[in-house]
N, CA, C and O atoms as a Tinker XYZ file with bonds, in Angstrom:
   504  protein
     1  N     98.192000  125.795000   86.091000    73     2
     2  CA    99.458000  125.189000   86.474000    64     1     3
     3  C     99.809000  124.130000   85.427000    63     2     4     5
     4  O     98.999000  123.249000   85.139000    81     3
     5  N    101.022000  124.215000   84.855000    73     3     6
     6  CA   101.410000  123.231000   83.852000    64     5     7
     7  C    101.982000  121.981000   84.527000    63     6     8     9
     8  O    102.106000  121.932000   85.751000    81     7
     9  N    102.327000  120.979000   83.724000    73     7    10
    10  CA   102.773000  119.694000   84.252000    64     9    11
    11  C    104.057000  119.803000   85.074000    63    10    12    13
    12  O    104.181000  119.169000   86.122000    81    11
    13  N    104.998000  120.596000   84.605000    73    11    14
    14  CA   106.257000  120.745000   85.329000    64    13    15
    15  C    106.016000  121.413000   86.676000    63    14    16    17
    16  O    106.588000  120.995000   87.683000    81    15
    17  N    105.179000  122.441000   86.707000    73    15    18
    18  CA   104.870000  123.106000   87.971000    64    17    19
    19  C    104.157000  122.157000   88.928000    63    18    20    21
    20  O    104.390000  122.199000   90.136000    81    19
    21  N    103.297000  121.310000   88.395000    73    19    22
    22  CA   102.598000  120.327000   89.222000    64    21    23
    23  C    103.593000  119.369000   89.852000    63    22    24    25
    24  O    103.525000  119.098000   91.051000    81    23
    25  N    104.525000  118.849000   89.043000    73    23    26
    26  CA   105.552000  117.955000   89.577000    64    25    27
    27  C    106.422000  118.660000   90.609000    63    26    28    29
    28  O    106.771000  118.078000   91.636000    81    27
    29  N    106.769000  119.910000   90.334000    73    27    30
    30  CA   107.587000  120.660000   91.280000    64    29    31
    31  C    106.858000  120.859000   92.599000    63    30    32    33
    32  O    107.469000  120.803000   93.666000    81    31
    33  N    105.542000  121.094000   92.527000    73    31    34
    34  CA   104.793000  121.275000   93.767000    64    33    35
    35  C    104.714000  119.969000   94.558000    63    34    36    37
    36  O    104.713000  119.984000   95.789000    81    35
    37  N    104.650000  118.839000   93.849000    73    35    38
    38  CA   104.625000  117.544000   94.535000    64    37    39
    39  C    105.928000  117.312000   95.281000    63    38    40    41
    40  O    105.935000  116.853000   96.423000    81    39
    41  N    107.037000  117.640000   94.614000    73    39    42
    42  CA   108.345000  117.374000   95.194000    64    41    43
    43  C    108.936000  118.566000   95.941000    63    42    44    45
    44  O    110.082000  118.505000   96.384000    81    43
    45  N    108.168000  119.651000   96.087000    73    43    46
    46  CA   108.725000  120.823000   96.778000    64    45    47
    47  C    109.079000  120.452000   98.215000    63    46    48    49
    48  O    108.321000  119.770000   98.905000    81    47
    49  N    110.215000  120.905000   98.632000    73    47    50
    50  CA   110.689000  120.611000   99.970000    64    49    51
    51  C    111.336000  119.249000  100.112000    63    50    52    53
    52  O    111.836000  118.910000  101.185000    81    51
    53  N    111.336000  118.466000   99.050000    73    51    54
    54  CA   111.887000  117.123000   99.155000    64    53    55
    55  C    113.396000  117.094000   99.138000    63    54    56    57
    56  O    113.993000  116.053000   99.416000    81    55
    57  N    114.041000  118.224000   98.815000    73    55    58
    58  CA   115.494000  118.213000   98.902000    64    57    59
    59  C    115.920000  117.908000  100.335000    63    58    60    61
    60  O    117.013000  117.389000  100.562000    81    59
    61  N    115.066000  118.228000  101.293000    73    59    62
    62  CA   115.344000  117.878000  102.678000    64    61    63
    63  C    115.230000  116.378000  102.891000    63    62    64    65
    64  O    115.848000  115.824000  103.800000    81    63
    65  N    114.433000  115.719000  102.045000    73    63    66
    66  CA   114.208000  114.286000  102.165000    64    65    67
    67  C    115.036000  113.483000  101.174000    63    66    68    69
    68  O    114.764000  112.306000  100.936000    81    67
    69  N    116.042000  114.119000  100.599000    73    67    70
    70  CA   116.905000  113.453000   99.634000    64    69    71
    71  C    117.440000  112.146000  100.203000    63    70    72    73
    72  O    117.438000  111.118000   99.525000    81    71
    73  N    117.895000  112.189000  101.444000    73    71    74
    74  CA   118.437000  110.996000  102.091000    64    73    75
    75  C    117.391000  109.924000  102.295000    63    74    76    77
    76  O    117.688000  108.733000  102.196000    81    75
    77  N    116.165000  110.337000  102.578000    73    75    78
    78  CA   115.091000  109.368000  102.781000    64    77    79
    79  C    114.800000  108.626000  101.483000    63    78    80    81
    80  O    114.663000  107.402000  101.492000    81    79
    81  N    114.702000  109.346000  100.364000    73    79    82
    82  CA   114.476000  108.698000   99.072000    64    81    83
    83  C    115.598000  107.707000   98.775000    63    82    84    85
    84  O    115.343000  106.587000   98.333000    81    83
    85  N    116.849000  108.124000   99.020000    73    83    86
    86  CA   117.987000  107.250000   98.745000    64    85    87
    87  C    117.956000  106.030000   99.661000    63    86    88    89
    88  O    118.255000  104.919000   99.222000    81    87
    89  N    117.599000  106.227000  100.923000    73    87    90
    90  CA   117.534000  105.121000  101.865000    64    89    91
    91  C    116.448000  104.126000  101.460000    63    90    92    93
    92  O    116.684000  102.918000  101.443000    81    91
    93  N    115.263000  104.631000  101.136000    73    91    94
    94  CA   114.167000  103.751000  100.710000    64    93    95
    95  C    114.577000  102.975000   99.464000    63    94    96    97
    96  O    114.345000  101.769000   99.381000    81    95
    97  N    115.180000  103.652000   98.500000    73    95    98
    98  CA   115.610000  102.983000   97.279000    64    97    99
    99  C    116.657000  101.916000   97.588000    63    98   100   101
   100  O    116.581000  100.810000   97.052000    81    99
   101  N    117.620000  102.222000   98.435000    73    99   102
   102  CA   118.660000  101.248000   98.796000    64   101   103
   103  C    118.060000  100.027000   99.494000    63   102   104   105
   104  O    118.446000   98.892000   99.212000    81   103
   105  N    117.120000  100.263000  100.401000    73   103   106
   106  CA   116.466000   99.158000  101.109000    64   105   107
   107  C    115.664000   98.308000  100.119000    63   106   108   109
   108  O    115.699000   97.080000  100.195000    81   107
   109  N    114.943000   98.946000   99.192000    73   107   110
   110  CA   114.157000   98.200000   98.215000    64   109   111
   111  C    115.050000   97.408000   97.269000    63   110   112   113
   112  O    114.720000   96.275000   96.918000    81   111
   113  N    116.172000   97.978000   96.852000    73   111   114
   114  CA   117.105000   97.257000   95.981000    64   113   115
   115  C    117.625000   96.015000   96.707000    63   114   116   117
   116  O    117.636000   94.923000   96.138000    81   115
   117  N    118.053000   96.179000   97.953000    73   115   118
   118  CA   118.570000   95.047000   98.729000    64   117   119
   119  C    117.482000   94.001000   98.968000    63   118   120   121
   120  O    117.732000   92.802000   98.852000    81   119
   121  N    116.279000   94.458000   99.302000    73   119   122
   122  CA   115.169000   93.535000   99.553000    64   121   123
   123  C    114.801000   92.771000   98.298000    63   122   124   125
   124  O    114.544000   91.568000   98.358000    81   123
   125  N    114.773000   93.453000   97.155000    73   123   126
   126  CA   114.472000   92.777000   95.894000    64   125   127
   127  C    115.538000   91.731000   95.574000    63   126   128   129
   128  O    115.217000   90.630000   95.128000    81   127
   129  N    116.781000   92.070000   95.798000    73   127   130
   130  CA   117.880000   91.144000   95.543000    64   129   131
   131  C    117.735000   89.892000   96.412000    63   130   132   133
   132  O    117.857000   88.770000   95.921000    81   131
   133  N    117.473000   90.096000   97.710000    73   131   134
   134  CA   117.339000   88.971000   98.646000    64   133   135
   135  C    116.100000   88.138000   98.329000    63   134   136   137
   136  O    116.172000   86.909000   98.310000    81   135
   137  N    114.966000   88.790000   98.080000    73   135   138
   138  CA   113.744000   88.016000   97.772000    64   137   139
   139  C    113.887000   87.281000   96.444000    63   138   140   141
   140  O    113.314000   86.204000   96.273000    81   139
   141  N    114.635000   87.838000   95.510000    73   139   142
   142  CA   114.894000   87.137000   94.245000    64   141   143
   143  C    115.706000   85.873000   94.464000    63   142   144   145
   144  O    115.425000   84.839000   93.857000    81   143
   145  N    116.712000   85.949000   95.330000    73   143   146
   146  CA   117.518000   84.776000   95.661000    64   145   147
   147  C    116.666000   83.729000   96.373000    63   146   148   149
   148  O    116.731000   82.543000   96.051000    81   147
   149  N    115.868000   84.175000   97.343000    73   147   150
   150  CA   114.991000   83.252000   98.071000    64   149   151
   151  C    113.983000   82.594000   97.139000    63   150   152   153
   152  O    113.705000   81.401000   97.264000    81   151
   153  N    113.435000   83.364000   96.208000    73   151   154
   154  CA   112.479000   82.821000   95.243000    64   153   155
   155  C    113.138000   81.736000   94.389000    63   154   156   157
   156  O    112.567000   80.665000   94.185000    81   155
   157  N    114.329000   82.018000   93.900000    73   155   158
   158  CA   115.039000   81.038000   93.064000    64   157   159
   159  C    115.315000   79.766000   93.858000    63   158   160   161
   160  O    115.131000   78.658000   93.353000    81   159
   161  N    115.753000   79.928000   95.088000    73   159   162
   162  CA   116.054000   78.755000   95.903000    64   161   163
   163  C    114.791000   77.966000   96.226000    63   162   164   165
   164  O    114.801000   76.736000   96.174000    81   163
   165  N    113.711000   78.656000   96.558000    73   163   166
   166  CA   112.464000   77.969000   96.926000    64   165   167
   167  C    111.840000   77.268000   95.726000    63   166   168   169
   168  O    111.398000   76.125000   95.840000    81   167
   169  N    111.799000   77.934000   94.585000    73   167   170
   170  CA   111.093000   77.379000   93.429000    64   169   171
   171  C    111.944000   76.447000   92.571000    63   170   172   173
   172  O    111.429000   75.488000   91.996000    81   171
   173  N    113.231000   76.723000   92.484000    73   171   174
   174  CA   114.085000   75.926000   91.602000    64   173   175
   175  C    115.108000   75.095000   92.364000    63   174   176   177
   176  O    115.837000   74.307000   91.763000    81   175
   177  N    115.169000   75.263000   93.675000    73   175   178
   178  CA   116.111000   74.559000   94.550000    64   177   179
   179  C    117.570000   74.805000   94.185000    63   178   180   181
   180  O    118.452000   74.038000   94.569000    81   179
   181  N    117.816000   75.884000   93.440000    73   179   182
   182  CA   119.188000   76.264000   93.117000    64   181   183
   183  C    119.219000   77.745000   92.779000    63   182   184   185
   184  O    118.198000   78.355000   92.462000    81   183
   185  N    120.411000   78.300000   92.856000    73   183   186
   186  CA   120.604000   79.706000   92.513000    64   185   187
   187  C    121.483000   79.749000   91.276000    63   186   188   189
   188  O    122.589000   79.209000   91.273000    81   187
   189  N    120.993000   80.387000   90.233000    73   187   190
   190  CA   121.715000   80.475000   88.970000    64   189   191
   191  C    122.694000   81.644000   89.003000    63   190   192   193
   192  O    122.311000   82.780000   89.283000    81   191
   193  N    123.955000   81.355000   88.717000    73   191   194
   194  CA   124.954000   82.421000   88.735000    64   193   195
   195  C    124.690000   83.444000   87.633000    63   194   196   197
   196  O    124.958000   84.631000   87.817000    81   195
   197  N    124.165000   82.995000   86.488000    73   195   198
   198  CA   123.899000   83.944000   85.396000    64   197   199
   199  C    122.746000   84.879000   85.753000    63   198   200   201
   200  O    122.793000   86.070000   85.444000    81   199
   201  N    121.714000   84.346000   86.400000    73   199   202
   202  CA   120.608000   85.213000   86.834000    64   201   203
   203  C    121.051000   86.149000   87.944000    63   202   204   205
   204  O    120.627000   87.303000   87.999000    81   203
   205  N    121.905000   85.649000   88.828000    73   203   206
   206  CA   122.432000   86.481000   89.909000    64   205   207
   207  C    123.276000   87.615000   89.333000    63   206   208   209
   208  O    123.174000   88.759000   89.775000    81   207
   209  N    124.106000   87.294000   88.350000    73   207   210
   210  CA   124.943000   88.305000   87.698000    64   209   211
   211  C    124.073000   89.330000   86.971000    63   210   212   213
   212  O    124.307000   90.534000   87.078000    81   211
   213  N    123.064000   88.848000   86.228000    73   211   214
   214  CA   122.160000   89.762000   85.516000    64   213   215
   215  C    121.438000   90.690000   86.489000    63   214   216   217
   216  O    121.294000   91.883000   86.224000    81   215
   217  N    120.989000   90.142000   87.607000    73   215   218
   218  CA   120.333000   90.962000   88.625000    64   217   219
   219  C    121.271000   92.005000   89.195000    63   218   220   221
   220  O    120.873000   93.144000   89.435000    81   219
   221  N    122.518000   91.616000   89.412000    73   219   222
   222  CA   123.511000   92.561000   89.916000    64   221   223
   223  C    123.768000   93.687000   88.929000    63   222   224   225
   224  O    123.902000   94.848000   89.314000    81   223
   225  N    123.835000   93.326000   87.637000    73   223   226
   226  CA   124.025000   94.358000   86.609000    64   225   227
   227  C    122.836000   95.312000   86.559000    63   226   228   229
   228  O    123.013000   96.516000   86.376000    81   227
   229  N    121.626000   94.780000   86.721000    73   227   230
   230  CA   120.434000   95.639000   86.724000    64   229   231
   231  C    120.464000   96.606000   87.910000    63   230   232   233
   232  O    120.128000   97.783000   87.777000    81   231
   233  N    120.868000   96.091000   89.059000    73   231   234
   234  CA   120.941000   96.957000   90.251000    64   233   235
   235  C    122.003000   98.036000   90.056000    63   234   236   237
   236  O    121.801000   99.188000   90.441000    81   235
   237  N    123.129000   97.663000   89.461000    73   235   238
   238  CA   124.181000   98.650000   89.176000    64   237   239
   239  C    123.664000   99.698000   88.192000    63   238   240   241
   240  O    123.982000  100.881000   88.312000    81   239
   241  N    122.864000   99.256000   87.219000    73   239   242
   242  CA   122.257000  100.188000   86.263000    64   241   243
   243  C    121.324000  101.173000   86.944000    63   242   244   245
   244  O    121.270000  102.345000   86.572000    81   243
   245  N    120.591000  100.699000   87.939000    73   243   246
   246  CA   119.709000  101.583000   88.699000    64   245   247
   247  C    120.538000  102.662000   89.403000    63   246   248   249
   248  O    120.209000  103.847000   89.341000    81   247
   249  N    121.601000  102.244000   90.063000    73   247   250
   250  CA   122.451000  103.196000   90.781000    64   249   251
   251  C    123.038000  104.219000   89.811000    63   250   252   253
   252  O    123.054000  105.415000   90.105000    81   251
   253  N    123.517000  103.758000   88.664000    73   251   254
   254  CA   124.085000  104.677000   87.672000    64   253   255
   255  C    123.032000  105.643000   87.131000    63   254   256   257
   256  O    123.328000  106.814000   86.892000    81   255
   257  N    121.815000  105.162000   86.939000    73   255   258
   258  CA   120.744000  106.027000   86.448000    64   257   259
   259  C    120.378000  107.085000   87.484000    63   258   260   261
   260  O    120.089000  108.227000   87.127000    81   259
   261  N    120.390000  106.716000   88.758000    73   259   262
   262  CA   120.121000  107.687000   89.821000    64   261   263
   263  C    121.231000  108.743000   89.857000    63   262   264   265
   264  O    120.959000  109.932000   90.025000    81   263
   265  N    122.471000  108.303000   89.698000    73   263   266
   266  CA   123.584000  109.255000   89.649000    64   265   267
   267  C    123.415000  110.186000   88.447000    63   266   268   269
   268  O    123.652000  111.389000   88.554000    81   267
   269  N    123.010000  109.633000   87.313000    73   267   270
   270  CA   122.755000  110.454000   86.124000    64   269   271
   271  C    121.632000  111.458000   86.394000    63   270   272   273
   272  O    121.724000  112.614000   85.981000    81   271
   273  N    120.578000  111.025000   87.082000    73   271   274
   274  CA   119.490000  111.934000   87.447000    64   273   275
   275  C    119.977000  113.075000   88.315000    63   274   276   277
   276  O    119.554000  114.218000   88.144000    81   275
   277  N    120.866000  112.768000   89.245000    73   275   278
   278  CA   121.446000  113.806000   90.093000    64   277   279
   279  C    122.260000  114.789000   89.252000    63   278   280   281
   280  O    122.142000  116.004000   89.410000    81   279
   281  N    123.087000  114.244000   88.354000    73   279   282
   282  CA   123.920000  115.096000   87.493000    64   281   283
   283  C    123.069000  115.983000   86.589000    63   282   284   285
   284  O    123.391000  117.152000   86.377000    81   283
   285  N    121.984000  115.425000   86.057000    73   283   286
   286  CA   121.099000  116.223000   85.203000    64   285   287
   287  C    120.412000  117.323000   86.010000    63   286   288   289
   288  O    120.246000  118.441000   85.524000    81   287
   289  N    120.017000  117.008000   87.232000    73   287   290
   290  CA   119.421000  118.038000   88.091000    64   289   291
   291  C    120.402000  119.175000   88.318000    63   290   292   293
   292  O    120.030000  120.347000   88.265000    81   291
   293  N    121.655000  118.824000   88.572000    73   291   294
   294  CA   122.693000  119.845000   88.758000    64   293   295
   295  C    122.941000  120.621000   87.469000    63   294   296   297
   296  O    123.055000  121.847000   87.487000    81   295
   297  N    123.025000  119.899000   86.344000    73   295   298
   298  CA   123.312000  120.520000   85.054000    64   297   299
   299  C    122.250000  121.550000   84.674000    63   298   300   301
   300  O    122.574000  122.617000   84.153000    81   299
   301  N    120.991000  121.229000   84.935000    73   299   302
   302  CA   119.893000  122.122000   84.570000    64   301   303
   303  C    119.495000  123.059000   85.713000    63   302   304   305
   304  O    118.425000  123.667000   85.674000    81   303
   305  N    120.340000  123.172000   86.712000    73   303   306
   306  CA   120.089000  124.042000   87.871000    64   305   307
   307  C    118.715000  123.790000   88.483000    63   306   308   309
   308  O    117.991000  124.719000   88.843000    81   307
   309  N    118.385000  122.532000   88.588000    73   307   310
   310  CA   117.107000  122.099000   89.157000    64   309   311
   311  C    117.233000  122.125000   90.683000    63   310   312   313
   312  O    117.649000  121.142000   91.296000    81   311
   313  N    116.872000  123.252000   91.283000    73   311   314
   314  CA   117.062000  123.442000   92.721000    64   313   315
   315  C    116.240000  122.487000   93.566000    63   314   316   317
   316  O    116.631000  122.167000   94.689000    81   315
   317  N    115.115000  122.027000   93.053000    73   315   318
   318  CA   114.275000  121.077000   93.784000    64   317   319
   319  C    114.608000  119.625000   93.462000    63   318   320   321
   320  O    113.962000  118.708000   93.969000    81   319
   321  N    115.613000  119.419000   92.620000    73   319   322
   322  CA   116.025000  118.071000   92.213000    64   321   323
   323  C    114.863000  117.259000   91.649000    63   322   324   325
   324  O    114.724000  116.071000   91.942000    81   323
   325  N    114.041000  117.904000   90.846000    73   323   326
   326  CA   112.878000  117.255000   90.252000    64   325   327
   327  C    113.277000  116.049000   89.413000    63   326   328   329
   328  O    112.650000  114.994000   89.507000    81   327
   329  N    114.307000  116.193000   88.598000    73   327   330
   330  CA   114.746000  115.086000   87.741000    64   329   331
   331  C    115.187000  113.909000   88.609000    63   330   332   333
   332  O    114.770000  112.773000   88.385000    81   331
   333  N    116.018000  114.186000   89.582000    73   331   334
   334  CA   116.507000  113.129000   90.472000    64   333   335
   335  C    115.358000  112.448000   91.197000    63   334   336   337
   336  O    115.310000  111.220000   91.260000    81   335
   337  N    114.431000  113.226000   91.745000    73   335   338
   338  CA   113.322000  112.641000   92.496000    64   337   339
   339  C    112.406000  111.804000   91.613000    63   338   340   341
   340  O    111.879000  110.784000   92.058000    81   339
   341  N    112.215000  112.220000   90.380000    73   339   342
   342  CA   111.405000  111.415000   89.461000    64   341   343
   343  C    112.080000  110.076000   89.179000    63   342   344   345
   344  O    111.421000  109.037000   89.156000    81   343
   345  N    113.384000  110.101000   88.967000    73   343   346
   346  CA   114.135000  108.859000   88.735000    64   345   347
   347  C    114.047000  107.966000   89.976000    63   346   348   349
   348  O    113.792000  106.767000   89.865000    81   347
   349  N    114.258000  108.551000   91.144000    73   347   350
   350  CA   114.180000  107.775000   92.387000    64   349   351
   351  C    112.784000  107.186000   92.584000    63   350   352   353
   352  O    112.650000  106.010000   92.924000    81   351
   353  N    111.750000  107.990000   92.375000    73   351   354
   354  CA   110.375000  107.517000   92.561000    64   353   355
   355  C    110.065000  106.372000   91.608000    63   354   356   357
   356  O    109.425000  105.393000   91.994000    81   355
   357  N    110.516000  106.492000   90.369000    73   355   358
   358  CA   110.291000  105.422000   89.385000    64   357   359
   359  C    110.940000  104.120000   89.855000    63   358   360   361
   360  O    110.304000  103.066000   89.831000    81   359
   361  N    112.187000  104.187000   90.277000    73   359   362
   362  CA   112.877000  102.967000   90.687000    64   361   363
   363  C    112.367000  102.422000   92.020000    63   362   364   365
   364  O    112.373000  101.209000   92.230000    81   363
   365  N    111.934000  103.287000   92.910000    73   363   366
   366  CA   111.305000  102.805000   94.144000    64   365   367
   367  C    110.053000  102.007000   93.788000    63   366   368   369
   368  O    109.820000  100.933000   94.342000    81   367
   369  N    109.254000  102.530000   92.872000    73   367   370
   370  CA   108.036000  101.838000   92.452000    64   369   371
   371  C    108.359000  100.501000   91.782000    63   370   372   373
   372  O    107.746000   99.485000   92.106000    81   371
   373  N    109.322000  100.493000   90.847000    73   371   374
   374  CA   109.622000   99.243000   90.137000    64   373   375
   375  C    110.224000   98.193000   91.071000    63   374   376   377
   376  O    109.932000   97.005000   90.935000    81   375
   377  N    111.049000   98.616000   92.004000    73   375   378
   378  CA   111.616000   97.664000   92.965000    64   377   379
   379  C    110.517000   97.114000   93.873000    63   378   380   381
   380  O    110.516000   95.928000   94.201000    81   379
   381  N    109.586000   97.971000   94.276000    73   379   382
   382  CA   108.468000   97.524000   95.103000    64   381   383
   383  C    107.640000   96.470000   94.374000    63   382   384   385
   384  O    107.264000   95.456000   94.962000    81   383
   385  N    107.359000   96.708000   93.100000    73   383   386
   386  CA   106.600000   95.739000   92.305000    64   385   387
   387  C    107.370000   94.431000   92.201000    63   386   388   389
   388  O    106.786000   93.356000   92.336000    81   387
   389  N    108.660000   94.512000   91.964000    73   387   390
   390  CA   109.485000   93.314000   91.853000    64   389   391
   391  C    109.488000   92.516000   93.154000    63   390   392   393
   392  O    109.442000   91.286000   93.126000    81   391
   393  N    109.541000   93.201000   94.282000    73   391   394
   394  CA   109.481000   92.528000   95.588000    64   393   395
   395  C    108.146000   91.801000   95.728000    63   394   396   397
   396  O    108.104000   90.649000   96.160000    81   395
   397  N    107.063000   92.473000   95.363000    73   395   398
   398  CA   105.738000   91.844000   95.440000    64   397   399
   399  C    105.667000   90.615000   94.537000    63   398   400   401
   400  O    105.121000   89.585000   94.933000    81   399
   401  N    106.208000   90.718000   93.341000    73   399   402
   402  CA   106.211000   89.574000   92.416000    64   401   403
   403  C    107.016000   88.409000   92.998000    63   402   404   405
   404  O    106.605000   87.254000   92.887000    81   403
   405  N    108.146000   88.708000   93.610000    73   403   406
   406  CA   108.955000   87.651000   94.222000    64   405   407
   407  C    108.194000   86.977000   95.359000    63   406   408   409
   408  O    108.197000   85.751000   95.469000    81   407
   409  N    107.544000   87.773000   96.201000    73   407   410
   410  CA   106.779000   87.214000   97.309000    64   409   411
   411  C    105.631000   86.349000   96.800000    63   410   412   413
   412  O    105.374000   85.267000   97.327000    81   411
   413  N    104.957000   86.830000   95.788000    73   411   414
   414  CA   103.845000   86.070000   95.221000    64   413   415
   415  C    104.331000   84.764000   94.597000    63   414   416   417
   416  O    103.663000   83.737000   94.717000    81   415
   417  N    105.478000   84.792000   93.937000    73   415   418
   418  CA   106.043000   83.583000   93.330000    64   417   419
   419  C    106.450000   82.554000   94.378000    63   418   420   421
   420  O    106.528000   81.361000   94.085000    81   419
   421  N    106.710000   83.020000   95.610000    73   419   422
   422  CA   107.046000   82.102000   96.708000    64   421   423
   423  C    105.798000   81.657000   97.459000    63   422   424   425
   424  O    105.901000   81.031000   98.515000    81   423
   425  N    104.622000   81.974000   96.927000    73   423   426
   426  CA   103.330000   81.633000   97.535000    64   425   427
   427  C    103.135000   82.275000   98.902000    63   426   428   429
   428  O    102.481000   81.711000   99.779000    81   427
   429  N    103.707000   83.450000   99.069000    73   427   430
   430  CA   103.483000   84.227000  100.291000    64   429   431
   431  C    102.290000   85.126000  100.035000    63   430   432   433
   432  O    102.257000   85.876000   99.060000    81   431
   433  N    101.317000   85.041000  100.920000    73   431   434
   434  CA   100.093000   85.811000  100.741000    64   433   435
   435  C    100.391000   87.303000  100.902000    63   434   436   437
   436  O    100.981000   87.729000  101.895000    81   435
   437  N     99.975000   88.078000   99.915000    73   435   438
   438  CA   100.149000   89.528000   99.992000    64   437   439
   439  C     98.764000   90.169000  100.028000    63   438   440   441
   440  O     97.814000   89.622000   99.467000    81   439
   441  N     98.643000   91.316000  100.679000    73   439   442
   442  CA    97.331000   91.972000  100.785000    64   441   443
   443  C     96.730000   92.273000   99.411000    63   442   444   445
   444  O     97.446000   92.484000   98.432000    81   443
   445  N     95.399000   92.287000   99.367000    73   443   446
   446  CA    94.689000   92.493000   98.103000    64   445   447
   447  C     95.035000   93.811000   97.430000    63   446   448   449
   448  O     95.072000   93.882000   96.202000    81   447
   449  N     95.287000   94.847000   98.202000    73   447   450
   450  CA    95.630000   96.149000   97.617000    64   449   451
   451  C     96.903000   96.024000   96.794000    63   450   452   453
   452  O     97.030000   96.656000   95.745000    81   451
   453  N     97.851000   95.208000   97.266000    73   451   454
   454  CA    99.085000   95.014000   96.518000    64   453   455
   455  C     98.857000   94.133000   95.289000    63   454   456   457
   456  O     99.519000   94.297000   94.265000    81   455
   457  N     97.912000   93.199000   95.405000    73   455   458
   458  CA    97.572000   92.380000   94.230000    64   457   459
   459  C     96.966000   93.255000   93.133000    63   458   460   461
   460  O     97.180000   93.011000   91.945000    81   459
   461  N     96.213000   94.267000   93.538000    73   459   462
   462  CA    95.662000   95.195000   92.555000    64   461   463
   463  C     96.766000   95.974000   91.869000    63   462   464   465
   464  O     96.696000   96.236000   90.668000    81   463
   465  N     97.789000   96.346000   92.631000    73   463   466
   466  CA    98.934000   97.043000   92.046000    64   465   467
   467  C     99.598000   96.166000   91.002000    63   466   468   469
   468  O    100.060000   96.660000   89.973000    81   467
   469  N     99.649000   94.873000   91.260000    73   467   470
   470  CA   100.251000   93.935000   90.316000    64   469   471
   471  C     99.362000   93.685000   89.107000    63   470   472   473
   472  O     99.777000   93.021000   88.157000    81   471
   473  N     98.145000   94.212000   89.136000    73   471   474
   474  CA    97.241000   94.032000   88.014000    64   473   475
   475  C     96.372000   92.795000   88.159000    63   474   476   477
   476  O     95.770000   92.329000   87.192000    81   475
   477  N     96.312000   92.276000   89.349000    73   475   478
   478  CA    95.535000   91.069000   89.616000    64   477   479
   479  C     94.268000   91.472000   90.354000    63   478   480   481
   480  O     94.139000   91.250000   91.558000    81   479
   481  N     93.329000   92.071000   89.612000    73   479   482
   482  CA    92.170000   92.722000   90.220000    64   481   483
   483  C     91.316000   91.773000   91.064000    63   482   484   485
   484  O     90.865000   92.153000   92.144000    81   483
   485  N     91.086000   90.532000   90.584000    73   483   486
   486  CA    90.199000   89.672000   91.354000    64   485   487
   487  C     90.917000   88.841000   92.416000    63   486   488   489
   488  O     90.286000   88.022000   93.083000    81   487
   489  N     92.208000   89.037000   92.580000    73   487   490
   490  CA    92.906000   88.354000   93.664000    64   489   491
   491  C     93.384000   86.964000   93.310000    63   490   492   493
   492  O     93.904000   86.261000   94.176000    81   491
   493  N     93.224000   86.542000   92.057000    73   491   494
   494  CA    93.746000   85.237000   91.655000    64   493   495
   495  C     95.234000   85.322000   91.452000    63   494   496   497
   496  O     95.765000   86.373000   91.090000    81   495
   497  N     95.905000   84.221000   91.685000    73   495   498
   498  CA    97.347000   84.189000   91.509000    64   497   499
   499  C     97.699000   84.236000   90.027000    63   498   500   501
   500  O     96.949000   83.741000   89.186000    81   499
   501  N     98.865000   84.847000   89.708000    73   499   502
   502  CA    99.314000   84.927000   88.320000    64   501   503
   503  C     99.488000   83.576000   87.721000    63   502   504
   504  O     99.863000   83.462000   86.554000    81   503
């Protein structure tokens, strides 16, 4: 089995879960945005309009990239939407990491398994 077939087998049947991937991504984007604002307020006692604008542009870029992934899946007759699902999975992962980083920056204790994901193997704070 080659790499593409392996990926297709992982995502097989996920066209039924297209909405779930989009919902999870939307929730993670919103959560990252809110935790970023809370982090700025807690640590700096102010919210920077330039950082807020930059964050908004990044979120818009994510949405546009997901739309591009959908278009590429359609263009290449990707019936399992492999391209789209890979883009969604990547952004779900990056948003999840960003949420964890925001929580950690606010001194909110996160489980050790998540600290390992952040690359903090021994559990010390960044």
